[in-house]
C-alpha positions as a Python dict, from the first residue, in 0.01 Angstrom:
ca = {
    (1, 'M'): (0, 0, 0),
    (2, 'K'): (29, 277, 261),
    (3, 'H'): (212, 502, 11),
    (4, 'L'): (-53, 438, -258),
    (5, 'K'): (-330, 533, -12),
    (6, 'T'): (-153, 854, 84),
    (7, 'R'): (-99, 943, -283),
    (8, 'F'): (-467, 876, -362),
    (9, 'L'): (-584, 1103, -77),
    (10, 'F'): (-347, 1378, -189),
    (11, 'L'): (-460, 1360, -550),
    (12, 'S'): (-825, 1359, -440),
    (13, 'Y'): (-764, 1678, -238),
    (14, 'V'): (-594, 1847, -537),
    (15, 'V'): (-883, 1756, -771),
    (16, 'L'): (-1135, 1891, -517),
    (17, 'L'): (-938, 2212, -472),
    (18, 'S'): (-889, 2273, -841),
    (19, 'G'): (-1258, 2213, -899),
    (20, 'C'): (-1336, 2512, -681),
    (21, 'I'): (-1061, 2760, -760),
    (22, 'G'): (-902, 2660, -1086),
    (23, 'E'): (-585, 2867, -1120),
    (24, 'D'): (-674, 3123, -851),
    (25, 'I'): (-399, 3229, -611),
    (26, 'V'): (-489, 3253, -243),
    (27, 'D'): (-387, 3598, -113),
    (28, 'L'): (-149, 3592, 184),
    (29, 'T'): (-24, 3949, 174),
    (30, 'L'): (-33, 4180, 474),
    (31, 'V'): (-248, 4491, 479),
    (32, 'D'): (-130, 4850, 517),
    (33, 'E'): (-129, 4993, 867),
    (34, 'K'): (-428, 5220, 910),
    (35, 'L'): (-555, 5493, 1137),
    (36, 'I'): (-920, 5573, 1101),
    (37, 'I'): (-1146, 5838, 1255),
    (38, 'N'): (-1441, 5613, 1316),
    (39, 'N'): (-1719, 5864, 1391),
    (40, 'R'): (-1744, 6129, 1119),
    (41, 'L'): (-1892, 6476, 1156),
    (42, 'A'): (-2028, 6674, 866),
    (43, 'T'): (-2113, 6981, 1074),
    (44, 'L'): (-2073, 7094, 1436),
    (45, 'A'): (-2300, 7360, 1578),
    (46, 'V'): (-2123, 7669, 1717),
    (47, 'G'): (-2115, 7628, 2094),
    (48, 'D'): (-2141, 7245, 2074),
    (49, 'S'): (-1871, 6992, 2147),
    (50, 'Y'): (-1826, 6639, 2012),
    (51, 'L'): (-1590, 6357, 2111),
    (52, 'L'): (-1409, 6214, 1806),
    (53, 'M'): (-1252, 5867, 1825),
    (54, 'A'): (-986, 5699, 1613),
    (55, 'D'): (-859, 5339, 1587),
    (56, 'Y'): (-522, 5207, 1476),
    (57, 'F'): (-488, 4877, 1285),
    (58, 'N'): (-151, 4703, 1240),
    (59, 'S'): (-22, 4521, 931),
    (60, 'M'): (-217, 4209, 1031),
    (61, 'G'): (-535, 4414, 1031),
    (62, 'N'): (-571, 4384, 1406),
    (63, 'E'): (-665, 4682, 1625),
    (64, 'E'): (-402, 4803, 1869),
    (65, 'M'): (-402, 5063, 2143),
    (66, 'A'): (-253, 5394, 2024),
    (67, 'M'): (-195, 5743, 2163),
    (68, 'I'): (-361, 5961, 1904),
    (69, 'D'): (-241, 6318, 1830),
    (70, 'W'): (-534, 6539, 1737),
    (71, 'T'): (-500, 6874, 1554),
    (72, 'S'): (-729, 7130, 1394),
    (73, 'S'): (-631, 7345, 1094),
    (74, 'N'): (-797, 7643, 1259),
    (75, 'S'): (-853, 7632, 1636),
    (76, 'D'): (-1035, 7964, 1626),
    (77, 'V'): (-1314, 7792, 1430),
    (78, 'I'): (-1304, 7442, 1583),
    (79, 'S'): (-1058, 7345, 1853),
    (80, 'I'): (-979, 6990, 1959),
    (81, 'T'): (-822, 6855, 2279),
    (82, 'D'): (-564, 6579, 2318),
    (83, 'E'): (-851, 6346, 2400),
    (84, 'G'): (-1031, 6423, 2073),
    (85, 'L'): (-1302, 6657, 2207),
    (86, 'A'): (-1388, 6903, 1927),
    (87, 'E'): (-1564, 7234, 2005),
    (88, 'A'): (-1699, 7484, 1755),
    (89, 'H'): (-1641, 7854, 1828),
    (90, 'M'): (-1738, 8041, 1508),
    (91, 'P'): (-1864, 7960, 1156),
    (92, 'G'): (-1609, 7817, 914),
    (93, 'V'): (-1458, 7497, 779),
    (94, 'V'): (-1156, 7315, 928),
    (95, 'T'): (-960, 6994, 874),
    (96, 'I'): (-940, 6774, 1183),
    (97, 'S'): (-644, 6537, 1180),
    (98, 'A'): (-565, 6224, 1379),
    (99, 'M'): (-201, 6105, 1374),
    (100, 'F'): (-3, 5807, 1515),
    (101, 'M'): (347, 5693, 1421),
    (102, 'G'): (339, 5881, 1088),
    (103, 'I'): (-3, 5744, 990),
    (104, 'E'): (-284, 5997, 952),
    (105, 'D'): (-654, 6034, 886),
    (106, 'H'): (-842, 6359, 819),
    (107, 'I'): (-1199, 6484, 807),
    (108, 'M'): (-1339, 6822, 703),
    (109, 'V'): (-1594, 6965, 947),
    (110, 'R'): (-1803, 7277, 901),
    (111, 'A'): (-1894, 7486, 1209),
    (112, 'S'): (-2250, 7602, 1152),
    (113, 'D'): (-2591, 7611, 1319),
    (114, 'E'): (-2639, 7234, 1357),
    (115, 'T'): (-2447, 6916, 1447),
    (116, 'A'): (-2473, 6633, 1196),
    (117, 'Q'): (-2288, 6306, 1166),
    (118, 'V'): (-2212, 6108, 850),
    (119, 'T'): (-2408, 5785, 904),
    (120, 'N'): (-2425, 5623, 559),
    (121, 'R'): (-2173, 5484, 306),
    (122, 'T'): (-2227, 5343, -43),
    (123, 'G'): (-2030, 5147, -303),
    (124, 'R'): (-2036, 4893, -585),
    (125, 'F'): (-1902, 4540, -634),
    (126, 'M'): (-1668, 4405, -897),
    (127, 'G'): (-1558, 4049, -958),
    (128, 'A'): (-1215, 3894, -901),
    (129, 'N'): (-1023, 3586, -1014),
    (130, 'N'): (-1258, 3531, -1310),
    (131, 'Y'): (-1568, 3531, -1087),
    (132, 'S'): (-1853, 3775, -1136),
    (133, 'V'): (-1985, 3994, -855),
    (134, 'T'): (-2185, 4302, -946),
    (135, 'G'): (-2429, 4550, -795),
    (136, 'G'): (-2449, 4824, -538),
    (137, 'F'): (-2451, 4825, -160),
    (138, 'N'): (-2492, 5068, 128),
    (139, 'M'): (-2406, 5056, 495),
    (140, 'K'): (-2538, 5269, 783),
    (141, 'E'): (-2527, 5293, 1164),
    (142, 'E'): (-2866, 5253, 1324),
    (143, 'G'): (-2983, 5137, 1665),
    (144, 'G'): (-2637, 5027, 1785),
    (145, 'Q'): (-2576, 4819, 1471),
    (146, 'L'): (-2416, 4840, 1130),
    (147, 'I'): (-2674, 4757, 868),
    (148, 'L'): (-2530, 4641, 531),
    (149, 'T'): (-2772, 4622, 242),
    (150, 'F'): (-2701, 4463, -96),
    (151, 'E'): (-2920, 4640, -351),
    (152, 'S'): (-3163, 4466, -586),
    (153, 'D'): (-2908, 4460, -872),
    (154, 'F'): (-2661, 4248, -669),
    (155, 'A'): (-2552, 3922, -836),
    (156, 'S'): (-2265, 3684, -766),
    (157, 'S'): (-2116, 3368, -915),
    (158, 'T'): (-2210, 3060, -720),
    (159, 'G'): (-1950, 2883, -510),
    (160, 'P'): (-1907, 2670, -200),
    (161, 'G'): (-1911, 2844, 136),
    (162, 'L'): (-1936, 3205, 23),
    (163, 'F'): (-1913, 3450, 319),
    (164, 'I'): (-1932, 3826, 347),
    (165, 'Y'): (-1653, 4021, 526),
    (166, 'L'): (-1555, 4374, 608),
    (167, 'S'): (-1186, 4419, 524),
    (168, 'N'): (-912, 4674, 483),
    (169, 'S'): (-759, 4471, 199),
    (170, 'S'): (-904, 4459, -152),
    (171, 'T'): (-757, 4115, -207),
    (172, 'G'): (-834, 3919, 112),
    (173, 'V'): (-979, 3907, 460),
    (174, 'T'): (-666, 3932, 674),
    (175, 'G'): (-772, 4109, 993),
    (176, 'G'): (-1122, 4149, 853),
    (177, 'V'): (-1457, 4113, 1028),
    (178, 'E'): (-1680, 3821, 925),
    (179, 'I'): (-2041, 3932, 874),
    (180, 'G'): (-2186, 3594, 782),
    (181, 'A'): (-2268, 3346, 507),
    (182, 'I'): (-2407, 3495, 185),
    (183, 'Q'): (-2786, 3490, 196),
    (184, 'S'): (-2840, 3465, -178),
    (185, 'N'): (-2641, 3488, -500),
    (186, 'K'): (-2887, 3742, -637),
    (187, 'G'): (-3104, 4032, -525),
    (188, 'E'): (-3152, 4257, -224),
    (189, 'Q'): (-3038, 4125, 116),
    (190, 'V'): (-2962, 4279, 457),
    (191, 'Y'): (-2684, 4192, 705),
    (192, 'T'): (-2633, 4334, 1054),
    (193, 'L'): (-2325, 4365, 1270),
    (194, 'N'): (-2281, 4492, 1626),
    (195, 'L'): (-2094, 4822, 1661),
    (196, 'D'): (-1864, 4652, 1910),
    (197, 'D'): (-1725, 4452, 1615),
    (198, 'A'): (-1682, 4735, 1367),
    (199, 'R'): (-1786, 5095, 1307),
    (200, 'L'): (-1904, 5263, 986),
    (201, 'Y'): (-1551, 5371, 882),
    (202, 'T'): (-1349, 5082, 1027),
    (203, 'C'): (-1303, 4909, 690),
    (204, 'D'): (-1276, 5021, 326),
    (205, 'Y'): (-1403, 4710, 150),
    (206, 'I'): (-1684, 4454, 146),
    (207, 'I'): (-1547, 4110, 44),
    (208, 'V'): (-1726, 3810, -107),
    (209, 'W'): (-1502, 3523, 5),
    (210, 'C'): (-1497, 3146, -62),
    (211, 'K'): (-1426, 3048, 298),
    (212, 'P'): (-1343, 2671, 253),
    (213, 'F'): (-1067, 2747, 2),
    (214, 'G'): (-970, 3103, 87),
    (215, 'V'): (-1054, 3253, -249),
    (216, 'L'): (-1167, 3605, -336),
    (217, 'F'): (-1486, 3608, -547),
    (218, 'G'): (-1557, 3981, -541),
    (219, 'V'): (-1480, 4309, -374),
    (220, 'G'): (-1687, 4624, -315),
    (221, 'E'): (-1511, 4950, -235),
    (222, 'F'): (-1684, 5229, -46),
    (223, 'E'): (-1715, 5546, -249),
    (224, 'N'): (-1737, 5779, 55),
}
């Protein structure tokens, strides 16, 4: 009788699971190590200085302390210190590079008559594992928060326990940042996240994730 009860519970779990995910495969792969310059400059006024910062994420997607090597392609135009302090000296365009253990990130900065940051990113969703997720989104830094907006053309397949994540994997949420439960399967919606949890360039993807069963419904990749 005990064995029959155990078998019944096991089969019930399998039926419940298959009802949600069918033949989907839960992603368990690691992510690529990543170094990211997390505050981007478009221009730096001649005579101004600006402190750039970079974060290193390991193969589990977790942030680790790292000694960043900073370089400028032309120090006569924009120089940068070992601490990441950039200073513009004359008009021109340079590539600023951050490096750690063979991993690099780069930004192009123009020295001109004003200092301007890049504060907005955009992208579009696509479905995964036979689920449909479509529409555009944008994310910006404002008032000490990240503000993520799904545009009016957003639409997603329905499913149990759908959550929204920032992630550096296009197939899962390993090391990602949970934003919250999906507000609606259709239409414009706004999510906020504290800058202590993530910055504008911390992650490359927005993930729609079935949290109870660990299944990817859709992924949105930033285009900038």
